N, C-alpha and C positions, 0 to 999 in steps of 0.2 A: 504494500500500500504506500502511495506517496503521501506527502504532507497534507494535501487537501482532502484525500480520501480518509486519512486518519481523523482529521478534524470533523468531517461529515459523520463518520461512525461515532465519534465521541459525542457530537450533538444529539444524534439519534439515541445513543445510550443514555444520555442525561434525560431525554424526554421519556424514554421507557422507564428509567429509574423512578422518575417523579410519579409515574402512574402505577407502579408496582405495589400491591397491597401487603407484600410479605417482607418484613424487616430482614429476614435472613438472606433472601436473594437480593434485596437492595444493598445490603452490606457487601455481598459478594461482587456485584457489579461495580460498586464504588471502589472496591479494592483493585479491580482490573484497571479502572481509569487512573487510579493513583499510581499503579505500576507503569502505565504508559507514560505518565508525566515524569516518572523517574528514569525513563529511557529504556524500559524493558521491551526488547523486540518480540519476545515470546508472548507478552501480553497484547501486543498489537495484533498478532495472528489470532490469538484467543478472542479478542473483541470482534475481529472481522468475521469469525465463524459464528459467534453468538448473535451478531446483528445481520446475518446473511439472509434474512427474511423470516416471516412467521412460519413456525413448524407446520408443515403441510398436513392437512386433514384429507384422508383418502378412505378407501374401502376398509383398511385396517384401523381406521380412526386416527389417533395420534400415537406416535411412539418415538421416543428420543431420549437423549441424555438429560439427566436432571441438572438444573442450574439456572442462572439468571440470564435473561435476554429472550428475545422472541424466537430464537432457534433452539430453545431448550424446553424441557418439560418443567413447568412451574405453575404457581397459582394464577398468575396473570394470564398465561396461555390457556389454562383450563377454564377459567371464568369466561373468557371469550368463546371457547368451544361450547360451554354450557349455554351461553346466551344464544349462539347460533342454532344449537339443537332445539332449544326451547322455542325459538321463533319458527323453526321448521315444523315442529309438531303442531303448533297453533295454526300455521298456514295450511297444513295438510288436512286438518280436521275442521277448520273454520271455527275453532274454539280451543280453549285449554284442554289438556288431556292428563293422562297418568304416566309418569316416568318413574321407573324403578332403578335404583342405583346400588351397585355392589362394589367391593374393593378387596384387594389382597393385603398382604402385610409388608409390601415394599415401602421404601422411604417415600414419604409424601402421599401415599395412597389415601390415608384417612382424611387429610386436609383436602385433597382433590375431590373426594366423594362428598364431603360436607359443603364445599363450595358449589358443587353441582346441584345438590338439593336446595341450597339457599337461593341460587339463581332461578331454579325451576319454580319454586314456591312464589318468589317475587313476580314471576311472569304469569302467575295465575294457575299453574299446574298443580295437580296432586302429586307430591313426591314421596316415594316409598324408599326407605334406606334399609338395606340388609343389616341384621343385628350385630354383625361382627365381621372381621376379615374371613371370607369364605371363598370356595372354589368358583371359578367362572361358570361351570355348568349349573350351579345353584341359581346364579343370576339369569342365565338363559332359560332355566325352568320357570323362574318366577315371572318372567315376561309373559310366557304363555299361560301359566296357571292362574295368574292374577288378572289376565286380560289387559295388561298394560299396553300403552300405545308406543312406548319406546323403553329401551333399557341402556344403561351405561355400566360397563365394567372397567374399573380402574386397575390396570395390570399391564405389565410388560411381559407376561407369560414366562418364557424361559430365557429372556435376555439377561445380560450381566447386571450386577447390583447397582450400577450407576445409571440405569435406565428406568423409565416408567412409561406408561401408555394409557390409552383411553379408547376402549372398544365400544361401538354403538350397535344396538340391535333395534329392529322395528317390529311393532306388533301387527296383529291381524287387521286393525283399522287402516293401516297405511300400506302394508305388504301382505294382503290376504293369501297370496300364492306361497308365501314363506313366512308364516307368523312366528316371530321369535328368532329369526335368523339374523346373521350379520348383514350389514348394508352392502349394496352393490350400486353401480351407476344406474340411474342418474342421481340417486339420493345423496351419495357422497359429495358430488360437485355442488349440489344445491345447498347442502349444509355448509360446505366450505365457503360458498359465496356469502352466506349470512354471517359466518364467523369473521370474514374479512371486512364486512360492513360495520363491525363494532369499532367505533372511533377511539374509545378509551375505556379502560376497565372501570375508571371512576364513574362512568356513565351507566354501568350495568348495575341494576338494583339487586341487592342480596338481602333476603329475609334473615332475621335472627332466630326465627322459630317457625313452626307451622308444618314441617315435614313429619312423616310418620316413620317410626322405627319399627320394622316388622318383628313379629314374635319369632323366637328361635324355632317355633313349630314349623316354619317354612322348610327348615332343614330336615326335620323329622318326616314331613310329607314327601319331600324329594327322595330321601333315603328309602322310604317305604315303597315308592313307585319303582325305584331302581331294584330293590330286593325282589319285587314281584315279577321281574323279568325271568326269574327261574322259578320252578315249582316250589310250593311251600315246604319248609323243612319238617319232615315227619318220617317215622319208621326208618327204613334203610337209607333213605335220602339224607335224613338228619345225621345218621351215623357216619356215612361216608364224608359228608361235609365237615363234621366235627373232627374227623381224623386227618384232615388236610392241614399241613404245616406251611404257613405262608409268611414270607418276609416282605415287609412293606417299607417304602421310603417315600416321603414327599419332597425330598431334597431341599429341606429348610422352607418349604412352602406351607400353604394353608390347608392341605388336603388330608392330613392324617386322621383327624377326628371324623370327618365326613365319610372317608373311605371305610374306616373301621365301623362306623354306624351302619352303613349299607351292607357290608359283609356280615356283620353280626346279625343283622335282621334277617339275612338269608340263611343263617345257620352255620357260618364259618366262625369257629371259636378259637382256633390255634393261630393267632396273629401276633407276629413279633415285628415291631418297628425298629429301624436303625436308630439307636438312642442319640447318636451325634447329629442326626438330621431330622428328628421327629418334630421339633418345635419350630414355628416360624422364626426366621432370622433374615432380615433384609440384606445382610452382608454375605450370605451364602458361604460361610467360612471354610467348609470342607471341600469345596469344588472350585475349579477355575471358572467354569460356566455352569449355571444350574439347569442344564439341558441333558436329559438322560442319554441323548445321542452322542454327547461329547465324551471323549476318552477319559476314563477315571471317575465319571460322575456317579456310577453305581458300584464302584469298587467296594465301598463299605458294606453295601447290601450283599454283594456276592461273598464277601468274607464271612459275614454273619450267617448266610445260608449254608456255607460249608461247615461252620462251627456247629450249627444246630440240626444239620441234615434236613434242610427244608425241602419241600416238594416244588416250590415255585417262588420266584421273586417278582414282585409287582412294584414298579417305580413310577411315580407321577412327577410331572414337572411342577414348578412352584404354584401355578394357578389351577392345576389338576384337570386341565382339559386334555392333556396327553397321557398316554399310558405305555410304559415299556415293560417287557416281559423277558425274564431270563429263566433258563432251564439247563439241565445237565445234558450235554451232547458229547458222546465219546469220552465220558469220564470227566469232563470239564464244564464248569458253569459258563454259559455264554448268553449274552443278550441277543434276542431274536431281532432281525431286521423288521422294520415296520411293515414291509410287504409280506413277510412270512406270517406275522400276526394277522394282518389284513386278510390274507387268503384263508387262514385257519377259521377265523370268524365268518368269513364269507361262505365257506363250505358249510359251516354249521347252520347259518341262516338260510342258505339256499336249499339244503336238504329238508328243512322244516317247511319250506314254502314251495316245494317242487311242483311244477306244472301250473303255477299261477302267472300267466303271461303278462299281467299288468304290474306285478311286483318287480321293482327295479333295484338292481345292485349298481352302485356308482362308485367310481374312484377318479382321482385326478389324472390328467394325461401323463404326469411324470411318475405315476405309481405303476405297479406291475400289471402286465397284460394277462396275468393268470386269472384275475377276476372275470375277464371276458369269457374265458374257457369254462369257469365254474358256472356262470350264469347260463351259458349255452347248454352245458350238460344237464342242468336241472330245469330247463325250459323256462327260464326267467329272462327278463329284459336286462340290458346293461347300458349304462350311460357313462361316457368319458366327459370330464369337465375340465375347465381351467383349474389351476392350482388354488387351493384354499377352500375352506368349508362354506364360505359365502356362496360358492358356486355349487359344491356338492349338495348342499342342503336344498337347492332348487331343482334337482333332478325330479322329473315327474314320477309320481307313485313310488317314491323312495322308501325302501324298507331297510336298507343298510348302505352305508357309505364309509369310505376311508381314504386317507392319504398316507403316503409312505412315511411322513414325518411324525409317526406315532399317534395320529389322530383317527378316532373311530366313532361313528355315529351308529349305535346299535339299537336305539329306540327313538326314532325321529318323532314319534307322537309325544314323547316326554321332553326331550331336549333336541331341538333341531340344530345341532352343532356337535362338534367333537366333544366327547365326554369321557374323561379318564376314570370316573367313578363307576359308571355302568359297565364300562369295559372291564374293569377290575373284577366285578361280580361275575361276568360271563366267562372270563378266563379262569377264575377260581372254580367255577362249575365244570368247565371243560376238563381241567386238570384232575378234579376229584372223580369225575366219571372215568377218565382214563386210568387213574390209580386203582379204582375199584376193579377194573378189568386186567390189572397187572401191566398196564402200559403207561407211556409218558408222552409228553408233547413231541419228543423226538420221533416216536412211532407215528404220531398223527401227521407230522411233516413228511415222513416217508410215504404215508398213504397218499398224500397230495401228489407226490412225485410219480407214484405208480399210475395215478389217474391222468395226470396232465403233463408229465415231464418235469424236469428240474428248471424252475425259473429262478435265476440268481440275480439279485439286485445289489447295487452298490452306489456310493455317492462320492464324488470328488468335489471339494469346494475350495475356493480361494477367498480369503478374507482381506479386506482393504482398509487401510487407515485413511487414504485419500479417496473419497467417494467419486471423484471425477474419473478415476481409473476404470470404474465399472462400465460406463457407457463406451469408453474407449476400447475396452476389451471386447464388448459385445459387437461393436461396429467392425472391429477387425475380423472376428470370427464369422460374422454374417457376410462380410465382403470377400473373405478368403477361407472358405470352409475346407476341411481336409478331404482328400480324395480316397484315403483308405483309413480303416479302423482296425487295429491289431492285424494288419496284413491283408484284410479283406476289403475288396472294393466297396466304396460307398455307393449305394444304389438309389438313395433318396436324400435330398437336401432341401429342407423346408424352412423358409423364413417365417416364423410364427407371427411376425408383425402383420403379415398378409392374411392371417387366418390359417388354421390347420385342423384337419379332421372335422370340419363343420363347426369349429368353435370360433368365438370372437377373437379378433386380433389380440396378441399379447407379445411382449418382448421375449423372444426365445429363438433357439435354433434346434431343429429336429434332424437327426442323422440316422439313417438305417443302412446297415451293411449287408452284403451278400450272405454273410455267415448267419444272419438272423439277429446280430447284435443291434441294440438300439441305444442312442444317446440323445438326451434333451438337455440343453444348456440354457439357463435363464438366471437373471438377477434375483436374489432373495427379496421378498416383499417386506421383511421385518428386520433383517440384519445386513450389515455392510459386507455382503458376500455375493459371489457368483457361484451358482451350484450346477453341477452336472449330474444327471441321473442316468445310471447305466443299467442295462439289463441284457443278459444272455439267456438263451433257452436251449436246453440239451434234452433230447428225447431219452427215455428210459427203455432199454432193450432187454427183453427177457426178465424183467423185474429187477435188474441189477442197478439199484439206486446209487450204490456207492460209486460205481465206475462213472455213471452219468454225472454225479455231483463232482467227482474229481476232474472230469473233462470240463465241466462248467467253470470250475475254479481256475483252471489253466487259462481258459478263454478270458475270464474276467481279469486276471492279473495282467494279461497283455493289453486288454482294452483300457484298464485303469492307467497303465503307464502312458499310453498315447494321449489320454484325456488330460493327465497331469501336465504333459508338455504343452498341450493347447492352452491350458489355463495359466501356465507359468508357475505351477506349484513346485 
């Protein structure tokens, strides 16, 4: 930045500071300005980033680093967002409506939730606040169960400790085709326009009372609905569930009590939570990133499972909308890929609904193609969607949907979103049934391979500190795609910005090789990453699953190496 640009940024910062209602972030921004005055070049770059525009509201709502300034998550930004959403709900209904608000245990979440209900009440809405930090699926459930017109969940899901976010759901009165689902265009752009129209936080009215704090019974109701996804515990069913030994971890998030409540209601009694990770802690002290997919995130759970000889490990991300599963394979505890869990649950759901042609299984375009084969075998419909549950939830006649990033919707009539609690109950039920027959999840995975072949998925990702590098990389890949993948000629190259497989345009590159390998490369919607989704398919001959899996592993190793070079990893 030159001198004039620094001066302009400092003036804008002073104006923002004067309008900031939070003394903590005011002091933070004032300290940055003082550092600049003292000649600190790093502070200049810091200020430029903080003042680089209002944090953008999109289909994922808001998500960003906590701190002072318009390009950070803070009370001033949230109050503007709440004002925009409140105006949008009123405009859609022609009157004030009902907005339900939930929050997790991250830094700032409680304040952001209270600011949201204060703005909503002042705008004439009925505002309902969840009684404590709770999982995202409880908020999604409440939107539908309470007939709310909109919902807000303050969370950054599995992002690092320094982030927070703001997810928006719309009710049946506004999106009757997807009541209680996350927003999609054009709703996001319309809300964003109203947010941008807020001239100053000081001009946004905030009530000091008038919102309703929901009874904790909302959690009991939700847990009962989830437990009812499996038959009532009685007789032999009760005995086999009571005999299942489950290790749980919420990875310092808000899910432990709710997951336990649902599992206990279903009759699962032998539950052991990882003690170091059981209580909410916004610092996530035992992990580098609180995402079950990240290396090391569930190591403590696997260690505990080994110690107590558990039957299964179930790990949730901090807001409990994702669910990871680990089991013993070839004598070692291993976390299952999201596509494997997605196919196991898909097979279970499809077998129960076989022959119902309107029943639809859905997964995102970057998830495994195995779900297509499962739907076909059982005479069900299948839908491929863009990435994210905001799209999966809108598949017509949805009975089950998933995405490879550990998100599963197993009861769309209860929660029309990914739900790590209900997934935990169904996984526990599946493992208990297998155990009663002397079998394990590893055996169920082999069953899938015998029916459909080995579908092996993997992911390569590149994380960027400089966000400008992401569009540069995508532009290069789209302009100069590879001609081979793992030595096999590329037979299809699709710029997904032009639409792909009948789906709306999205920023991504689809590659298919003569070998059957598939790669989709796209920027992450929630993290500073470019992700590549890889899949190889290997037929099983003569029931020899082990040889087919070994061949798939060799193919995946070669494919991963090529993709790592493409991404510069």
